[in-house]
C-alpha positions as CSV (number, residue, x, y, z in Angstrom):
1,M,-169.4,156.8,-133.9
2,I,-170.8,154.0,-135.8
3,I,-174.5,154.8,-136.6
4,G,-177.0,152.1,-137.5
5,I,-180.0,153.1,-139.6
6,D,-183.2,151.2,-140.3
7,I,-184.7,151.6,-143.9
8,D,-188.5,151.1,-143.8
9,G,-190.1,153.9,-141.9
10,V,-186.7,155.6,-141.2
11,L,-185.4,156.3,-144.6
12,T,-188.8,155.7,-146.2
13,D,-192.3,157.0,-145.7
14,M,-193.7,153.6,-145.2
15,F,-196.9,154.5,-143.4
16,G,-197.8,157.1,-146.1
17,Y,-197.3,154.5,-148.8
18,V,-199.4,151.8,-147.0
19,Y,-202.2,154.2,-146.1
20,K,-202.8,155.0,-149.7
21,A,-202.4,151.2,-150.8
22,S,-204.6,150.0,-148.0
23,K,-207.8,151.2,-149.6
24,K,-207.0,149.2,-152.9
25,Y,-205.9,146.4,-151.1
26,N,-209.2,146.3,-148.7
27,K,-211.3,146.5,-151.9
28,E,-209.5,143.8,-153.8
29,N,-209.7,141.4,-150.8
30,N,-213.2,142.2,-149.8
31,I,-212.1,143.5,-146.4
32,K,-215.0,145.5,-145.1
33,G,-215.7,147.4,-141.8
34,V,-212.2,148.0,-141.1
35,K,-211.6,149.5,-137.6
36,R,-208.3,151.1,-137.4
37,V,-206.7,151.2,-133.9
38,K,-204.7,154.5,-134.3
39,T,-203.2,154.2,-130.9
40,S,-201.7,150.8,-131.5
41,F,-197.9,150.2,-131.5
42,R,-198.6,147.2,-133.9
43,F,-198.4,148.3,-137.6
44,N,-201.3,146.0,-138.8
45,E,-203.7,147.4,-136.2
46,Q,-203.2,150.8,-137.5
47,F,-204.8,149.6,-140.6
48,G,-207.5,147.4,-138.8
49,W,-205.8,144.1,-140.2
50,S,-205.4,140.8,-138.8
51,D,-201.8,139.3,-138.7
52,E,-202.8,137.2,-141.6
53,Q,-204.2,140.0,-143.6
54,C,-201.0,142.1,-142.9
55,D,-199.0,139.2,-144.0
56,K,-200.9,139.0,-147.3
57,F,-200.6,142.6,-147.9
58,W,-196.9,142.5,-147.8
59,D,-197.0,139.2,-149.9
60,D,-198.8,141.1,-152.6
61,C,-197.3,144.4,-152.4
62,I,-193.7,144.1,-151.2
63,W,-192.1,144.3,-154.7
64,E,-194.3,147.4,-155.6
65,Y,-193.6,149.0,-152.4
66,S,-189.8,148.4,-152.7
67,K,-189.8,149.9,-156.1
68,N,-192.0,152.9,-155.6
69,V,-192.0,154.0,-151.8
70,K,-190.4,157.4,-151.4
71,F,-187.4,158.2,-149.3
72,Y,-187.4,161.1,-147.2
73,K,-185.6,163.9,-149.0
74,S,-183.8,165.1,-146.0
75,A,-182.1,161.7,-145.3
76,S,-179.5,161.9,-148.0
77,K,-178.6,165.5,-146.9
78,Y,-178.2,164.7,-143.2
79,I,-176.6,161.4,-143.6
80,K,-173.9,163.0,-145.8
81,K,-173.4,165.6,-143.1
82,L,-173.0,162.7,-140.5
83,K,-170.4,161.1,-142.6
84,N,-168.6,164.4,-143.3
85,D,-168.5,164.8,-139.5
86,G,-166.6,161.5,-139.2
87,H,-169.2,158.9,-138.5
88,N,-169.7,155.5,-140.1
89,I,-173.1,154.6,-141.5
90,Y,-174.4,151.1,-141.3
91,I,-177.8,150.2,-142.7
92,V,-179.4,147.6,-140.5
93,T,-182.7,146.3,-141.9
94,K,-185.3,143.5,-141.7
95,R,-186.6,144.3,-145.1
96,H,-188.4,141.2,-146.7
97,F,-186.2,138.8,-148.5
98,L,-183.1,140.8,-148.2
99,S,-181.3,138.2,-146.0
100,D,-182.4,135.3,-148.3
101,D,-179.9,133.6,-150.5
102,D,-182.2,132.7,-153.5
103,E,-183.8,134.5,-156.4
104,D,-185.9,136.7,-154.3
105,G,-182.9,137.8,-152.2
106,T,-180.9,138.7,-155.2
107,R,-183.8,140.6,-156.7
108,M,-184.5,142.5,-153.5
109,K,-180.7,143.3,-153.1
110,Q,-180.6,144.6,-156.7
111,L,-183.8,146.7,-156.2
112,L,-182.7,148.1,-152.9
113,S,-179.2,149.1,-154.4
114,S,-181.0,150.9,-157.3
115,Q,-183.2,152.8,-154.7
116,L,-180.4,153.9,-152.4
117,T,-178.7,155.1,-155.6
118,K,-181.6,157.0,-156.8
119,Y,-182.2,158.7,-153.5
120,D,-178.4,159.2,-153.1
121,I,-178.4,157.7,-149.7
122,Y,-174.7,157.1,-148.5
123,Y,-173.8,154.1,-146.5
124,D,-170.7,152.1,-145.5
125,K,-172.2,148.8,-145.0
126,I,-175.6,147.0,-145.1
127,F,-176.6,144.3,-142.7
128,A,-179.7,142.2,-143.9
129,V,-181.4,140.6,-140.7
130,N,-183.7,137.8,-140.9
131,R,-187.3,138.9,-139.8
132,A,-187.5,136.1,-137.3
133,T,-184.2,137.2,-135.4
134,T,-183.1,140.2,-133.8
135,K,-181.0,143.1,-134.8
136,V,-179.1,143.2,-131.5
137,T,-176.5,140.6,-132.6
138,P,-175.3,142.3,-135.7
139,L,-175.5,145.8,-133.8
140,I,-173.3,144.3,-131.0
141,D,-171.0,142.3,-133.2
142,N,-170.2,145.5,-135.5
143,K,-169.8,147.8,-132.5
144,V,-172.6,150.2,-133.5
145,D,-172.9,153.0,-131.2
146,I,-176.4,154.1,-131.6
147,M,-179.4,152.7,-133.8
148,I,-182.2,154.8,-135.6
149,D,-185.4,152.7,-135.8
150,D,-189.1,153.0,-136.0
151,E,-190.4,149.6,-134.9
152,V,-191.4,149.5,-131.4
153,K,-190.3,145.8,-130.9
154,N,-186.9,146.5,-132.3
155,I,-186.5,149.7,-130.1
156,E,-187.5,147.7,-126.9
157,E,-184.8,145.0,-127.8
158,I,-182.1,147.4,-129.0
159,S,-182.4,150.1,-126.4
160,Q,-181.5,147.5,-123.7
161,H,-178.0,147.3,-125.2
162,I,-177.1,150.6,-127.0
163,P,-178.6,154.1,-127.3
164,T,-181.7,154.0,-129.7
165,I,-183.3,156.9,-131.7
166,C,-187.1,156.3,-132.2
167,Y,-188.1,157.9,-135.5
168,T,-191.5,159.3,-134.9
169,T,-194.3,157.7,-137.0
170,R,-197.9,157.4,-136.5
171,Y,-197.6,153.9,-135.0
172,N,-195.1,154.8,-132.4
173,K,-195.8,158.4,-131.6
174,S,-197.3,157.6,-128.1
175,Y,-194.6,155.0,-127.2
176,T,-192.5,155.8,-124.3
177,N,-189.1,154.2,-123.3
178,K,-186.6,155.7,-120.8
179,N,-183.7,154.2,-122.7
180,M,-184.5,156.0,-126.1
181,Y,-184.3,159.4,-127.9
182,R,-187.3,160.6,-130.0
183,C,-186.6,162.5,-133.2
184,K,-189.5,163.4,-135.8
185,N,-187.1,164.3,-138.9
186,W,-183.6,163.8,-140.1
187,R,-182.6,167.5,-139.0
188,E,-183.6,166.6,-135.4
189,I,-181.5,163.4,-135.7
190,Y,-178.5,165.2,-136.9
191,N,-178.5,167.6,-134.2
192,L,-179.1,165.1,-131.6
193,I,-176.2,162.9,-132.7
194,S,-174.0,165.8,-133.0
195,N,-174.6,166.8,-129.6
196,L,-174.0,163.4,-128.3
197,S,-170.7,163.3,-130.1
198,V,-169.6,166.5,-128.5
199,K,-170.5,165.1,-125.1
200,T,-168.7,161.8,-125.6
201,A,-165.6,163.3,-127.4
């Protein structure tokens, strides 16, 4: 199988990082009386931010986040096991700037490469998708068999075309979709894909 894997929220603890950084961000930007919508599927509403405030957060913090966010320790172990089982690993991401052919794009590519090496994340190919478009096209064009993602919008689009695993986070834990699987860690992902592979072999 060809397995597609998102980065932020699937390989990294994005929510944990932003949860800690949000307090500093709110103080520096004089954002008071924040009301978090903990049941929302929208990332910004989890932190009580408007779309504009969320955009500003990422404009201000994307480089620090990309350099310092922690990758899940088990991701390296189970991705290697999937590769050893004969699967191909394609990273498919909408990470800010990564699809840009400019100075910021080059900087982000170098930073991501450094982090993937640091955390020993194996991959065969990386596909950087513009944030204004969809992941569906590169997934279909490159014959990806199953995708692992955390963003509800992405899951809704992708699951209409190929099997999709929702990596459980605080902003998608109550989301339901009959066309998806749900896993809360990389061990569960490995076991699920292994069972799917046996059934389709």
